[in-house]
C-alpha positions as CSV (number, residue, x, y, z in Angstrom):
1,M,-56.9,-47.8,-112.4
2,K,-60.4,-48.2,-113.8
3,M,-61.4,-45.4,-116.1
4,K,-64.3,-43.3,-115.0
5,A,-67.6,-43.7,-116.9
6,W,-68.5,-40.8,-119.2
7,Y,-71.2,-39.6,-116.8
8,E,-68.7,-39.3,-114.0
9,Q,-66.4,-37.1,-116.1
10,S,-68.9,-34.9,-118.1
11,F,-71.1,-33.4,-115.4
12,G,-68.4,-31.1,-114.0
13,E,-67.3,-27.5,-114.2
14,D,-67.3,-27.5,-118.0
15,Y,-70.8,-28.8,-118.1
16,L,-71.9,-25.5,-116.5
17,L,-70.4,-23.7,-119.5
18,V,-71.6,-26.0,-122.2
19,Y,-75.2,-26.0,-121.0
20,K,-75.5,-22.6,-119.4
21,H,-78.3,-21.6,-121.9
22,R,-80.8,-23.7,-119.9
23,D,-82.9,-21.2,-118.1
24,M,-85.2,-21.1,-115.1
25,Q,-88.2,-19.8,-117.0
26,G,-88.3,-22.8,-119.3
27,A,-88.2,-25.1,-116.2
28,V,-91.1,-23.1,-114.6
29,E,-93.2,-23.6,-117.7
30,E,-92.4,-27.3,-117.9
31,V,-93.2,-27.7,-114.2
32,Q,-96.6,-26.1,-114.7
33,R,-97.4,-28.7,-117.3
34,M,-96.0,-31.5,-115.1
35,V,-98.2,-30.5,-112.2
36,S,-101.3,-30.5,-114.3
37,W,-100.5,-34.0,-115.5
38,L,-99.5,-35.5,-112.1
39,E,-102.5,-34.0,-110.3
40,L,-100.8,-33.9,-106.9
41,P,-102.1,-32.1,-103.8
42,E,-100.1,-29.2,-102.5
43,G,-97.3,-30.3,-100.2
44,A,-96.8,-33.7,-101.9
45,H,-93.3,-35.0,-101.6
46,I,-91.6,-35.3,-105.0
47,L,-88.3,-36.8,-105.9
48,D,-86.5,-35.0,-108.8
49,L,-84.3,-37.9,-110.0
50,C,-81.1,-36.6,-111.6
51,C,-81.9,-33.0,-110.7
52,G,-78.7,-31.5,-112.2
53,M,-78.5,-27.8,-111.4
54,G,-81.9,-28.0,-109.7
55,R,-84.0,-25.9,-112.1
56,H,-87.0,-28.2,-112.0
57,S,-86.6,-28.9,-108.3
58,L,-86.7,-25.2,-107.4
59,A,-89.7,-24.6,-109.7
60,L,-91.5,-27.5,-108.0
61,A,-90.8,-26.1,-104.6
62,E,-92.0,-22.7,-105.7
63,A,-95.2,-24.4,-106.8
64,G,-95.8,-25.6,-103.3
65,Y,-94.4,-29.1,-103.2
66,Q,-91.9,-30.7,-100.8
67,V,-89.0,-31.6,-103.0
68,T,-85.9,-33.8,-102.8
69,G,-83.4,-33.5,-105.7
70,M,-80.9,-36.2,-106.2
71,D,-77.8,-36.3,-108.5
72,L,-74.5,-38.0,-108.9
73,S,-72.6,-34.8,-109.7
74,E,-71.3,-32.9,-106.7
75,V,-70.6,-30.0,-109.0
76,L,-74.2,-29.7,-110.2
77,L,-75.5,-30.2,-106.7
78,R,-73.3,-27.3,-105.5
79,E,-74.8,-25.1,-108.2
80,A,-78.3,-26.3,-107.2
81,R,-77.7,-25.3,-103.6
82,L,-76.3,-21.9,-104.6
83,H,-79.5,-21.2,-106.5
84,D,-81.7,-22.5,-103.6
85,Q,-81.2,-19.4,-101.4
86,G,-84.3,-20.1,-99.4
87,E,-83.2,-23.7,-98.8
88,Q,-86.5,-25.0,-100.1
89,V,-85.2,-28.2,-101.5
90,E,-83.3,-31.1,-100.0
91,F,-80.4,-31.9,-102.4
92,V,-78.9,-35.4,-102.0
93,H,-75.9,-37.1,-103.6
94,G,-76.6,-40.5,-105.1
95,D,-76.6,-43.0,-107.9
96,M,-79.9,-43.6,-109.7
97,R,-79.2,-47.4,-109.9
98,K,-79.3,-47.5,-106.1
99,L,-81.3,-44.7,-104.6
100,P,-80.3,-43.6,-101.1
101,F,-83.8,-43.6,-99.8
102,D,-85.8,-45.9,-97.5
103,N,-88.8,-43.6,-97.4
104,T,-91.3,-43.4,-100.3
105,F,-92.5,-40.5,-102.4
106,D,-95.8,-39.1,-103.6
107,A,-94.2,-38.8,-107.1
108,V,-91.0,-39.2,-109.0
109,V,-89.9,-37.1,-112.0
110,N,-87.0,-37.7,-114.3
111,V,-86.6,-35.0,-116.8
112,F,-84.5,-33.8,-119.8
113,T,-83.3,-37.2,-120.9
114,S,-81.6,-38.2,-117.6
115,F,-81.9,-41.8,-118.5
116,G,-80.3,-44.4,-120.7
117,Y,-76.7,-43.6,-119.5
118,F,-75.6,-47.2,-118.9
119,E,-74.3,-49.7,-121.5
120,R,-76.3,-52.6,-120.1
121,D,-80.1,-52.8,-120.4
122,E,-80.1,-54.4,-117.0
123,E,-78.6,-51.3,-115.4
124,N,-81.1,-49.0,-117.1
125,G,-83.9,-51.3,-116.0
126,Q,-82.6,-51.2,-112.5
127,V,-83.2,-47.4,-112.5
128,I,-86.9,-48.0,-113.3
129,A,-87.0,-50.7,-110.6
130,E,-85.6,-48.1,-108.1
131,V,-88.2,-45.6,-109.1
132,S,-90.9,-48.1,-108.4
133,R,-89.3,-49.0,-105.1
134,V,-89.4,-45.5,-103.7
135,L,-92.9,-44.7,-105.0
136,K,-95.9,-45.1,-102.8
137,P,-98.6,-47.5,-104.1
138,G,-100.7,-45.7,-106.7
139,A,-98.3,-42.7,-106.8
140,P,-97.5,-41.2,-110.2
141,F,-94.2,-40.9,-112.1
142,L,-93.0,-38.8,-115.1
143,I,-90.1,-39.7,-117.4
144,D,-89.2,-37.1,-120.0
145,F,-86.9,-38.7,-122.6
146,L,-85.8,-37.9,-126.1
147,N,-87.8,-39.4,-129.0
148,P,-85.3,-41.8,-130.7
149,T,-86.8,-41.7,-134.2
150,Y,-86.8,-37.9,-134.2
151,V,-83.2,-37.8,-133.0
152,E,-82.1,-40.2,-135.7
153,N,-83.9,-38.1,-138.4
154,H,-82.8,-34.7,-137.2
155,L,-79.3,-35.3,-135.9
156,V,-77.0,-32.3,-136.3
157,A,-73.6,-33.9,-137.0
158,E,-71.5,-30.9,-135.8
159,S,-72.0,-27.5,-134.3
160,E,-69.7,-24.9,-132.9
161,R,-69.9,-21.7,-130.9
162,V,-67.7,-19.4,-128.8
163,D,-68.5,-18.7,-125.2
164,E,-66.5,-17.2,-122.3
165,G,-63.2,-17.4,-124.3
166,N,-63.7,-21.1,-125.3
167,R,-64.6,-22.6,-128.7
168,I,-67.1,-25.3,-128.0
169,T,-67.3,-27.9,-130.7
170,E,-70.0,-30.7,-130.5
171,T,-70.1,-33.7,-132.8
172,R,-72.9,-36.2,-132.8
173,K,-73.5,-39.7,-134.2
174,I,-75.8,-42.7,-133.9
175,E,-73.9,-45.8,-133.1
176,D,-74.5,-49.1,-131.3
177,G,-78.1,-48.1,-130.5
178,C,-77.0,-44.9,-128.8
179,V,-76.8,-41.2,-129.6
180,K,-73.2,-40.2,-128.9
181,K,-71.9,-36.7,-128.5
182,H,-68.3,-35.6,-128.3
183,I,-67.6,-32.2,-126.8
184,M,-64.3,-30.4,-127.3
185,L,-63.6,-27.1,-125.5
186,T,-60.6,-25.1,-126.8
187,H,-59.4,-22.1,-124.8
188,L,-58.8,-19.4,-127.3
189,D,-56.0,-17.7,-125.4
190,T,-54.0,-20.7,-124.1
191,G,-54.9,-23.3,-126.7
192,E,-55.8,-25.8,-123.9
193,V,-58.2,-28.5,-125.2
194,R,-60.6,-30.5,-123.0
195,H,-62.6,-33.4,-124.2
196,Y,-65.9,-35.0,-123.0
197,D,-68.2,-37.7,-124.2
198,E,-71.9,-38.3,-123.7
199,R,-73.9,-41.3,-124.6
200,V,-77.6,-42.1,-124.3
201,K,-79.2,-45.3,-125.3
202,L,-82.1,-44.8,-127.7
203,Y,-85.0,-46.5,-126.0
204,G,-88.4,-46.1,-127.7
205,R,-91.9,-46.5,-126.2
206,E,-92.1,-50.3,-126.4
207,P,-88.8,-51.0,-124.5
208,F,-89.9,-48.5,-121.9
209,E,-93.2,-50.2,-121.5
210,Q,-91.4,-53.5,-121.0
211,M,-89.1,-52.0,-118.3
212,L,-92.0,-50.2,-116.6
213,S,-94.2,-53.3,-116.5
214,A,-91.4,-55.5,-115.1
215,A,-91.0,-53.0,-112.3
216,G,-94.7,-52.9,-111.4
217,L,-95.4,-49.6,-113.0
218,Q,-98.3,-48.8,-115.3
219,L,-98.0,-46.3,-118.2
220,D,-101.1,-44.1,-118.4
221,A,-100.3,-41.4,-120.9
222,V,-97.6,-40.4,-123.4
223,F,-97.0,-36.9,-124.8
224,G,-94.8,-35.7,-127.5
225,G,-93.8,-32.4,-125.8
226,Y,-94.6,-30.0,-123.0
227,D,-97.3,-28.5,-125.1
228,G,-99.4,-31.6,-124.4
229,A,-99.5,-32.8,-128.0
230,P,-100.1,-36.6,-128.4
231,Y,-96.9,-38.6,-128.9
232,D,-96.1,-39.4,-132.5
233,S,-93.1,-41.7,-133.0
234,E,-92.0,-40.0,-136.2
235,T,-92.6,-36.3,-135.5
236,S,-92.6,-35.7,-131.7
237,T,-89.5,-34.1,-130.3
238,R,-89.9,-35.7,-126.8
239,L,-91.2,-39.0,-125.3
240,I,-92.9,-37.9,-122.1
241,M,-94.4,-40.8,-120.1
242,I,-96.8,-40.5,-117.2
243,G,-97.9,-43.4,-115.2
244,H,-98.3,-44.8,-111.7
245,K,-97.2,-47.6,-109.4
246,R,-99.6,-50.5,-109.5
């Protein structure tokens, strides 16, 4: 039997525990900045690609947009639907390498480093090609990714905390052009141990520009964070790219 890829294993019930500190207020503030950059009219149809628990999808819907959120994880989509009590967002299951849409969108957003999951550059490039395919001509996109140089220079090799009766240990390393994280959850009462791996390919601005250009997308602006600071390859914490379909 073929082993599941890391992203098919990691985004389950334990992910909700490991990343429960991500809050709605932060997503609302990030969406406010996104909206100012994308310059979309009210009611525009936005695809939140790899929407996870739906924090940004819901904030975009509250801001007056028609939103479709797509993710591969049924667990995270379940959580997203639970939080969407007004059923404002259409949440869809799908793989970002082959988007389950024939229609086109007024914008596509991909936030919080939900990219670079695949070993082969061709597969990651296919994600960019799919973004282009489902965008209307001239429509904008936003990709919010980690800044590789900053990650390499500020990597925390190991961290540990206790939450809900579990010791959560996270170890990190740079290897094979990727940042790799190993997560170990130890149940303090039973001693049960669960392991998960995460891996993100460290693409910088230039490789992104090449993938975007090959897919018919134009890069218009690059920011180093949601404060709107210019991108600096050495000091910026994020690599936030805004552009449009040619």
